[in-house]
Backbone bond lengths (Angstrom), bond angles and torsions (degrees), N, CA, C in turn:
res aa  C-N    CA-C-N  psi(-1)  N-CA   C-N-CA  omega(-1)  CA-C   N-CA-C  phi
1 X - - - 1.458 - - 1.530 109.69 -
2 X 1.311 116.91 135.28 1.495 120.59 179.18 1.530 111.79 -66.21
3 X 1.297 116.64 147.16 1.496 118.81 -179.67 1.525 110.17 -66.69
4 X 1.343 114.15 152.46 1.433 121.14 170.75 1.531 107.52 -70.72
5 X 1.349 118.44 132.85 1.457 121.57 -179.19 1.508 109.34 -104.93
6 X 1.307 118.11 118.56 1.432 124.59 178.18 1.539 110.13 -111.69
7 X 1.304 116.27 124.94 1.478 119.59 -179.72 1.514 110.33 -75.85
8 X 1.313 115.42 115.99 1.453 124.12 -176.35 1.522 112.19 -67.02
9 X 1.329 115.63 110.58 1.461 122.34 -172.49 1.534 110.49 56.98
10 X 1.320 115.77 34.21 1.463 121.31 -172.53 1.537 109.25 80.37
11 X 1.328 114.60 -166.02 1.482 118.85 177.23 1.542 107.11 -75.69
12 X 1.322 115.98 70.86 1.481 119.60 -166.00 1.535 112.55 -76.96
13 X 1.316 118.85 -7.85 1.475 120.29 173.69 1.566 110.12 -80.15
14 X 1.321 116.33 -17.22 1.461 121.31 -171.95 1.526 114.19 -122.31
15 X 1.330 116.69 -10.64 1.472 121.38 -178.32 1.498 108.03 -150.11
16 X 1.346 119.25 160.38 1.469 119.89 -177.79 1.527 110.75 -64.54
17 X 1.332 113.44 131.43 1.458 121.02 -174.46 1.507 116.14 -55.26
18 X 1.314 116.43 145.61 1.472 124.13 174.30 1.544 112.55 57.66
19 X 1.314 117.30 33.05 1.441 120.99 175.09 1.515 110.19 -114.95
20 X 1.327 114.68 165.71 1.478 120.17 177.36 1.533 109.62 -61.43
21 X 1.329 118.02 -34.66 1.451 119.33 179.39 1.497 111.17 -65.97
22 X 1.329 119.12 -40.14 1.467 122.83 -179.50 1.520 110.22 -67.28
23 X 1.337 117.60 -39.93 1.454 120.50 -178.52 1.525 110.88 -69.15
24 X 1.368 115.73 -41.70 1.484 119.24 178.89 1.513 111.34 -65.60
25 X 1.292 118.00 -37.77 1.460 122.04 179.01 1.556 110.19 -64.71
26 X 1.326 114.32 -42.44 1.472 120.14 -179.85 1.548 109.01 -58.88
27 X 1.313 115.64 -44.52 1.462 119.45 -179.68 1.526 110.55 -62.49
28 X 1.348 116.23 -46.17 1.469 119.73 -178.97 1.538 111.93 -63.21
29 X 1.322 115.96 -24.57 1.484 119.26 -177.66 1.539 111.46 -89.70
30 X 1.300 117.68 0.89 1.469 118.36 174.33 1.497 116.11 96.95
31 X 1.329 118.86 10.41 1.453 120.21 176.20 1.533 110.35 -64.16
32 X 1.289 116.56 156.79 1.457 123.30 178.73 1.504 112.21 -85.92
33 X 1.356 114.72 -14.48 1.463 120.97 -178.99 1.504 109.67 173.87
34 X 1.318 116.08 -169.63 1.472 118.95 -179.56 1.521 109.04 -139.13
35 X 1.343 114.69 154.82 1.438 122.54 173.22 1.503 108.00 -105.98
36 X 1.325 119.69 140.89 1.434 121.98 176.44 1.542 109.03 -142.27
37 X 1.299 117.27 167.82 1.465 124.93 -176.24 1.493 110.67 -118.55
38 X 1.336 115.92 149.18 1.471 120.47 -176.03 1.509 113.70 -135.34
39 X 1.357 115.71 131.12 1.480 121.63 167.92 1.511 106.52 -122.92
40 X 1.344 115.40 164.51 1.454 120.15 174.47 1.514 111.52 -93.71
41 X 1.355 114.12 136.90 1.496 118.85 172.97 1.509 109.04 -71.31
42 X 1.314 114.60 174.36 1.469 120.11 179.98 1.500 113.27 -60.97
43 X 1.351 116.96 -28.06 1.470 120.92 179.42 1.526 112.82 -103.94
44 X 1.347 116.23 21.17 1.435 120.96 169.57 1.507 117.75 83.27
45 X 1.348 116.59 19.93 1.490 121.19 177.67 1.514 109.06 -91.62
46 X 1.356 120.57 128.55 1.440 121.05 175.96 1.556 109.81 -69.78
47 X 1.328 116.05 120.33 1.478 122.32 -173.66 1.519 107.39 -115.28
48 X 1.341 116.03 136.36 1.476 122.44 -178.95 1.540 108.42 -83.72
49 X 1.287 115.51 103.55 1.475 122.62 178.26 1.515 108.81 -164.39
50 X 1.330 117.92 144.68 1.448 121.20 -178.32 1.549 111.46 -83.23
51 X 1.320 115.89 -48.19 1.469 119.32 -173.73 1.534 111.16 -80.93
52 X 1.342 113.17 147.36 1.490 118.79 174.12 1.531 110.66 -72.72
53 X 1.357 114.24 -30.73 1.451 117.43 -179.38 1.566 109.82 -106.90
54 X 1.313 116.64 146.25 1.478 122.90 -174.33 1.512 114.80 -83.17
55 X 1.339 116.58 -3.99 1.483 117.97 -170.43 1.504 114.46 -59.25
56 X 1.355 117.18 -49.28 1.455 120.32 -177.00 1.516 114.40 -60.45
57 X 1.324 117.34 -41.53 1.460 119.95 -173.01 1.501 113.23 -95.04
58 X 1.329 118.32 -30.26 1.467 120.99 -174.85 1.500 114.02 -120.13
59 X 1.348 117.50 -2.96 1.463 121.16 179.73 1.522 114.23 70.65
60 X 1.331 116.43 18.09 1.463 121.77 -178.95 1.523 109.23 -117.95
61 X 1.309 116.75 120.35 1.444 120.71 -176.61 1.516 111.25 -83.92
62 X 1.339 115.00 68.35 1.452 122.12 178.38 1.515 109.03 -139.61
63 X 1.341 115.70 148.78 1.423 119.64 175.78 1.495 111.40 -76.33
64 X 1.339 116.90 148.30 1.468 121.82 179.61 1.536 109.45 -58.17
65 X 1.319 116.19 -40.45 1.457 118.82 -175.91 1.532 114.03 -79.36
66 X 1.337 116.68 4.93 1.477 119.50 177.49 1.509 111.49 -98.27
67 X 1.340 118.15 -4.53 1.452 121.17 -177.88 1.501 110.66 -125.51
68 X 1.336 118.11 146.98 1.464 120.75 174.98 1.552 110.03 -75.84
69 X 1.338 114.44 160.94 1.453 118.72 179.54 1.519 112.94 -57.52
70 X 1.289 117.98 -34.10 1.449 122.37 -179.58 1.504 111.40 -54.62
71 X 1.343 117.45 -41.89 1.486 121.30 177.48 1.513 112.10 -79.08
72 X 1.322 116.58 -38.56 1.494 118.95 -178.05 1.480 110.98 -64.86
73 X 1.335 117.27 -34.75 1.473 121.08 -173.35 1.520 115.41 -61.88
74 X 1.334 117.80 -20.71 1.445 121.68 -176.86 1.505 113.48 -93.28
75 X 1.318 117.82 -4.74 1.477 119.49 -173.31 1.531 112.44 -75.48
76 X 1.299 115.31 139.10 1.479 121.65 175.63 1.491 108.17 -83.49
77 X 1.354 116.39 116.37 1.453 121.33 -177.56 1.571 107.95 -118.48
78 X 1.324 117.07 24.77 1.466 121.63 -179.93 1.470 113.96 -116.15
79 X 1.339 118.57 -33.64 1.469 122.77 -173.63 1.495 113.81 -61.37
80 X 1.330 117.58 -28.88 1.454 120.70 -179.10 1.524 111.21 -61.17
81 X 1.352 115.99 -29.18 1.433 122.76 -179.10 1.510 111.43 -83.86
82 X 1.313 116.13 -54.80 1.463 123.69 174.19 1.510 107.96 -157.85
83 X 1.307 116.36 145.10 1.452 120.21 -175.63 1.541 112.38 -59.16
84 X 1.303 116.47 -30.39 1.495 119.05 -177.75 1.505 112.98 -67.41
85 X 1.366 115.97 -12.30 1.455 118.80 177.36 1.533 113.17 -97.31
86 X 1.300 116.47 20.16 1.478 120.39 -174.33 1.526 112.42 -63.60
87 X 1.315 119.12 -13.89 1.432 121.35 178.97 1.520 113.91 -85.44
88 X 1.299 117.09 -2.94 1.472 119.80 -177.99 1.520 111.94 -79.58
89 X 1.339 113.78 131.70 1.456 120.27 -177.56 1.539 108.67 -122.68
90 X 1.309 115.75 162.24 1.477 120.52 174.23 1.509 108.80 -59.78
91 X 1.334 115.64 149.44 1.445 123.26 177.19 1.498 110.73 -111.51
92 X 1.355 115.64 145.48 1.465 118.60 163.39 1.503 108.02 -74.64
93 X 1.307 116.61 154.75 1.475 118.78 177.70 1.504 111.55 -57.04
94 X 1.309 117.81 -41.43 1.438 120.84 -177.16 1.539 112.02 -61.60
95 X 1.308 115.99 -32.37 1.474 120.14 178.10 1.511 111.23 -76.00
96 X 1.362 117.27 -40.10 1.445 120.19 177.59 1.498 111.45 -62.67
97 X 1.318 118.10 -38.65 1.468 122.33 -177.58 1.528 110.18 -65.45
98 X 1.337 117.52 -28.84 1.451 119.79 178.06 1.533 111.32 -67.02
99 X 1.331 116.71 -17.81 1.464 119.36 177.80 1.500 112.32 -82.42
100 X 1.340 116.81 -5.78 1.454 121.76 172.19 1.474 110.75 -81.37
101 X 1.325 116.80 -141.31 1.469 119.84 178.36 1.497 110.54 119.35
102 X 1.345 114.63 -166.88 1.450 121.99 -175.48 1.565 109.76 -56.78
103 X 1.343 112.60 124.87 1.477 117.92 177.55 1.509 116.17 74.19
104 X 1.365 116.65 6.49 1.463 118.08 -178.54 1.534 106.54 -144.82
105 X 1.344 114.51 92.00 1.491 120.88 -169.58 1.508 113.18 -89.90
106 X 1.318 119.37 133.21 1.461 121.18 171.91 1.563 110.67 -86.87
107 X 1.302 114.90 138.88 1.470 122.14 168.07 1.527 106.52 -117.27
108 X 1.312 115.73 120.11 1.464 120.94 -171.87 1.504 109.35 -110.75
109 X 1.362 116.24 120.48 1.452 121.04 175.12 1.494 110.59 -93.72
110 X 1.312 116.72 118.85 1.429 123.10 174.61 1.519 108.21 -84.47
111 X 1.326 116.08 119.09 1.449 120.97 -171.93 1.531 111.84 -76.06
112 X 1.266 115.10 143.70 1.461 122.00 179.01 1.533 110.55 -61.15
113 X 1.287 113.73 137.37 1.502 119.19 174.41 1.515 106.96 -147.77
114 X 1.328 117.64 -163.61 1.462 120.79 -175.63 1.501 111.26 -105.07
115 X 1.353 116.50 152.27 1.478 118.47 174.10 1.542 108.91 -63.28
116 X 1.352 118.34 144.19 1.434 125.75 -1.88 1.506 114.92 -93.63
117 X 1.329 117.94 12.84 1.424 120.27 -176.81 1.518 112.76 -69.44
118 X 1.325 118.08 -25.22 1.469 119.76 176.79 1.515 110.68 -65.72
119 X 1.347 116.94 -41.24 1.466 118.81 177.26 1.541 110.61 -69.38
120 X 1.317 115.19 -35.89 1.516 116.44 178.80 1.519 109.83 -65.20
121 X 1.342 116.93 -35.74 1.475 119.02 178.41 1.505 109.32 -65.54
122 X 1.320 117.99 -46.07 1.477 119.82 -178.53 1.536 110.51 -61.16
123 X 1.326 116.77 -43.10 1.464 120.70 -177.20 1.498 112.02 -68.58
124 X 1.335 117.29 -31.12 1.469 120.71 178.68 1.505 111.24 -75.02
125 X 1.345 117.06 -34.51 1.455 121.17 -175.49 1.507 114.67 -85.27
126 X 1.342 115.51 -34.44 1.490 118.88 -171.59 1.502 115.63 -52.34
127 X 1.339 119.70 -48.00 1.466 118.31 -179.00 1.523 113.85 -66.86
128 X 1.344 117.75 -32.64 1.444 122.73 178.20 1.545 109.62 -68.03
129 X 1.346 115.55 -42.89 1.463 118.65 179.17 1.543 111.13 -66.74
130 X 1.301 117.28 -39.17 1.449 120.61 -177.59 1.545 110.76 -67.36
131 X 1.311 115.68 -40.61 1.489 117.90 -178.27 1.537 111.38 -69.74
132 X 1.320 116.25 -28.60 1.478 120.72 179.74 1.527 113.18 -92.36
133 X 1.373 116.67 -0.92 1.453 121.18 -176.39 1.535 111.83 54.09
134 X 1.322 114.09 37.38 1.472 121.40 177.88 1.508 109.19 -85.32
135 X 1.320 117.67 158.30 1.439 123.29 169.91 1.550 109.57 -91.27
136 X 1.345 114.07 155.65 1.437 119.45 179.04 1.538 109.39 -128.17
137 X 1.327 115.19 155.21 1.433 121.25 175.32 1.507 111.88 -154.68
138 X 1.310 118.02 160.36 1.456 121.74 176.69 1.513 110.52 -163.33
139 X 1.297 116.63 152.00 1.478 121.68 172.60 1.563 108.44 -73.93
140 X 1.323 118.05 -17.42 1.430 123.32 -174.66 1.543 111.24 -92.91
141 X 1.318 118.72 116.15 1.455 121.27 174.79 1.508 110.76 -63.08
142 X 1.317 117.14 -31.50 1.450 120.69 179.54 1.525 110.34 -64.23
143 X 1.348 117.62 -41.62 1.448 122.81 179.22 1.534 108.19 -66.43
144 X 1.337 117.57 -44.14 1.460 121.75 179.51 1.511 110.06 -57.58
145 X 1.339 116.14 -45.27 1.460 121.04 179.28 1.539 111.39 -61.24
146 X 1.326 116.32 -42.04 1.452 119.42 -179.22 1.526 111.12 -66.43
147 X 1.311 116.42 -37.55 1.487 119.88 176.94 1.523 110.49 -62.45
148 X 1.349 116.68 -45.20 1.442 121.35 179.46 1.510 111.14 -61.10
149 X 1.337 116.83 -37.35 1.448 121.10 -178.77 1.524 110.96 -70.87
150 X 1.323 115.65 -39.29 1.475 120.45 -179.68 1.503 112.90 -69.38
151 X 1.347 114.34 -43.17 1.463 122.33 -176.70 1.533 109.32 -139.11
152 X 1.330 117.54 86.90 1.476 119.71 -172.29 1.524 113.63 -59.87
153 X 1.297 119.57 -22.64 1.464 120.64 -178.31 1.527 112.93 -92.36
154 X 1.320 117.21 1.70 1.443 120.70 178.89 1.520 111.99 -69.13
155 X 1.317 115.89 140.65 1.486 121.91 177.38 1.533 106.48 -79.80
156 X 1.339 117.03 115.11 1.469 121.88 -176.87 1.513 109.96 -129.36
157 X 1.356 115.37 135.85 1.433 123.19 178.07 1.519 109.12 -121.79
158 X 1.350 116.58 145.44 1.448 123.11 171.64 1.520 106.06 -90.81
159 X 1.324 118.57 133.33 1.445 124.85 177.09 1.524 108.44 -94.91
160 X 1.345 116.86 127.16 1.470 119.55 -173.61 1.535 110.96 -140.83
161 X 1.318 113.54 158.02 1.473 120.80 171.33 1.504 109.65 -142.47
162 X 1.349 115.90 70.24 1.461 121.91 -170.86 1.514 111.78 -65.63
163 X 1.320 116.58 124.98 1.469 120.49 -179.43 1.514 115.03 -91.26
164 X 1.370 114.87 -8.79 1.469 118.60 178.01 1.524 107.06 -154.77
165 X 1.352 114.24 174.97 1.463 119.77 -174.67 1.549 111.29 -66.67
166 X 1.321 116.73 -32.55 1.455 119.28 178.18 1.534 111.81 -62.24
167 X 1.316 115.08 -46.50 1.488 118.63 176.74 1.508 112.51 -61.67
168 X 1.356 115.41 -38.47 1.464 118.66 177.55 1.505 113.01 -61.61
169 X 1.334 115.36 -45.19 1.464 119.37 179.32 1.530 110.96 -67.13
170 X 1.293 119.29 -32.78 1.450 123.17 175.98 1.546 110.96 -64.72
171 X 1.363 114.87 -40.10 1.455 118.18 176.26 1.506 113.80 -64.53
172 X 1.374 116.12 -41.06 1.425 119.05 177.20 1.528 111.45 -63.04
173 X 1.336 115.41 -41.10 1.444 118.66 179.36 1.514 113.40 -64.34
174 X 1.338 115.33 -39.81 1.486 120.25 177.13 1.507 110.08 -62.56
175 X 1.308 118.06 -43.01 1.479 121.29 179.02 1.513 109.87 -62.42
176 X 1.290 118.92 -40.86 1.482 121.76 177.07 1.490 111.68 -65.61
177 X 1.335 117.05 -49.30 1.463 121.27 -175.33 1.527 113.46 -63.27
178 X 1.323 114.29 -37.80 1.467 119.73 -179.64 1.500 115.34 -88.93
179 X 1.373 114.71 -2.74 1.433 122.49 -179.46 1.561 111.79 56.75
180 X 1.343 113.81 49.56 1.451 119.29 -179.03 1.501 109.95 -84.01
181 X 1.345 117.25 167.72 1.436 121.59 179.84 1.535 114.68 -90.07
182 X 1.321 116.62 -14.09 1.425 117.32 178.17 1.523 113.79 176.14
183 X 1.311 115.97 -178.29 1.447 122.91 173.99 1.519 109.12 -118.27
184 X 1.349 116.89 138.57 1.457 123.53 170.78 1.500 105.91 -102.31
185 X 1.342 118.20 111.76 1.450 122.22 -167.76 1.514 109.40 -114.92
186 X 1.345 114.85 139.20 1.457 121.03 168.46 1.537 107.46 -51.80
187 X 1.352 116.77 118.95 1.461 119.69 -170.26 1.543 111.97 -58.04
188 X 1.347 117.07 -24.64 1.452 121.38 -178.49 1.541 110.33 -71.20
189 X 1.314 117.46 -14.58 1.465 123.21 -178.27 1.538 112.19 -100.94
190 X 1.315 115.44 -2.00 1.476 119.56 -179.22 1.513 111.53 -87.80
191 X 1.311 114.75 145.94 1.468 121.32 171.35 1.544 107.23 -134.58
192 X 1.291 116.26 166.04 1.461 120.99 178.95 1.536 108.75 -57.32
193 X 1.323 116.62 -43.85 1.478 120.14 -179.35 1.517 112.17 -64.78
194 X 1.300 117.74 -37.09 1.502 119.39 178.94 1.514 111.07 -68.47
195 X 1.322 116.74 -39.60 1.477 119.58 175.12 1.521 110.79 -60.47
196 X 1.331 115.57 -45.87 1.471 121.11 -179.57 1.550 109.35 -59.93
197 X 1.326 116.43 -41.97 1.484 121.41 -178.13 1.520 109.68 -63.83
198 X 1.296 118.85 -41.92 1.462 121.49 178.24 1.505 110.59 -61.64
199 X 1.316 117.29 -41.88 1.457 120.32 178.73 1.541 111.00 -68.02
200 X 1.304 117.77 -37.83 1.459 119.91 176.07 1.511 113.29 -58.81
201 X 1.349 115.29 -33.01 1.436 122.25 179.91 1.524 113.13 -86.46
202 X 1.342 115.94 1.28 1.469 120.41 -178.33 1.503 114.41 75.83
203 X 1.346 116.62 23.94 1.433 122.27 -177.74 1.534 111.18 -107.39
204 X 1.351 114.75 147.12 1.439 120.76 176.67 1.526 107.86 -76.81
205 X 1.340 114.90 141.81 1.462 121.06 177.08 1.547 109.87 -104.84
206 X 1.294 115.47 111.89 1.464 119.84 176.64 1.492 112.66 -110.28
207 X 1.352 116.60 153.83 1.461 120.48 -177.02 1.517 109.32 -133.68
208 X 1.325 118.40 135.40 1.472 123.94 176.49 1.543 108.04 -135.95
209 X 1.284 118.61 157.47 1.457 131.28 -29.10 1.520 105.82 -101.09
210 X 1.329 118.62 115.60 1.459 124.59 -167.46 1.506 108.49 -99.28
211 X 1.329 118.22 116.78 1.419 121.47 -175.66 1.523 113.95 -124.43
212 X 1.331 117.53 3.36 1.468 121.19 177.01 1.518 110.00 -114.68
213 X 1.318 115.20 136.65 1.476 120.86 179.85 1.527 111.97 -56.64
214 X 1.314 117.85 -41.64 1.480 121.09 -179.73 1.542 111.88 -59.81
215 X 1.324 115.35 -40.73 1.466 118.53 177.75 1.533 111.40 -68.25
216 X 1.306 114.98 -40.21 1.480 118.31 175.31 1.522 111.55 -55.45
217 X 1.326 115.84 -49.47 1.455 122.15 -175.76 1.526 109.67 -60.68
218 X 1.328 117.17 -44.35 1.449 122.56 -178.87 1.526 110.45 -63.26
219 X 1.323 117.01 -49.27 1.458 122.08 -177.85 1.537 110.84 -64.49
220 X 1.317 117.18 -38.95 1.468 120.73 177.41 1.524 110.61 -64.03
221 X 1.305 115.37 -39.10 1.489 119.58 177.83 1.536 112.33 -64.09
222 X 1.319 116.32 -32.69 1.453 121.42 178.10 1.534 112.20 -76.24
223 X 1.329 116.98 -14.20 1.474 119.98 179.70 1.522 116.00 94.70
224 X 1.338 114.68 17.94 1.497 117.97 177.06 1.539 108.52 -58.58
225 X 1.314 115.99 135.42 1.475 122.03 -173.28 1.514 112.44 -83.11
226 X 1.338 118.68 -39.75 1.455 122.42 -174.41 1.544 109.60 -133.54
227 X 1.320 116.35 133.49 1.456 121.39 178.26 1.524 107.78 -124.45
228 X 1.317 115.17 125.54 1.463 121.99 172.98 1.536 110.24 -95.41
229 X 1.331 117.53 135.03 1.439 120.96 -175.84 1.525 111.08 -148.06
230 X 1.319 116.91 149.87 1.460 122.37 173.89 1.513 109.99 -79.27
231 X 1.368 117.22 -13.03 1.459 123.10 -176.38 1.540 108.70 -118.73
232 X 1.354 118.19 91.21 1.439 118.89 -178.40 1.517 116.19 -58.40
233 X 1.285 118.82 -18.00 1.441 122.53 177.50 1.507 112.56 -90.51
234 X 1.319 118.06 22.78 1.475 123.08 -174.14 1.499 111.73 -57.86
235 X 1.336 118.06 -38.56 1.488 118.83 -176.42 1.539 111.52 -62.14
236 X 1.331 115.43 -27.62 1.481 119.61 -173.34 1.551 111.44 -96.58
237 X 1.327 118.06 -2.92 1.462 120.48 -178.66 1.514 112.25 -64.47
């Protein structure tokens, strides 16, 4: 079976990341879904953005969690990519999830932060994710645990980039302990044996961020279940 293709931050090679334009383009290019990132605003609203600071995308040297949604919602986060995207604004998670739906699955990465904001992020996102039947993931085992506690039936993956065998075994143990559905692994850290081990344990094998056709072909041959890419048309390259 061919891997599920998720557009990393939308079709982020061709449109500004984590915007409605990037998600719409990914869908039109045949992706099976999209991956997006979430931080909390200062007033507790889950906001779709990768960076903790707004400088790169909006030219404003402020943290996302230092401003209320009312102020964040008016920021132009498209012009940095190309001027023609100047109409693109930040999205609330609930609005981004509406861009999913039948045959187009969202995978939401909850970004690492500090206690107790990490738990607040999980608690704010969990009901939205559950109602949209979206998948969730995080580099933080603490956030993954909180999501499982809030919504036990939610599909949750731990995101990892194991640099050695010890870290790989720790990731497998965390997935088992937290009863996660899979691991999302830096594709450079995957091997055929690691993919097979995930499947033996009943875990989904995900790979990020794959942008070369040759890497896609190799990972698909190994049986990787989910591939994140900046190029949703990767299969046709």
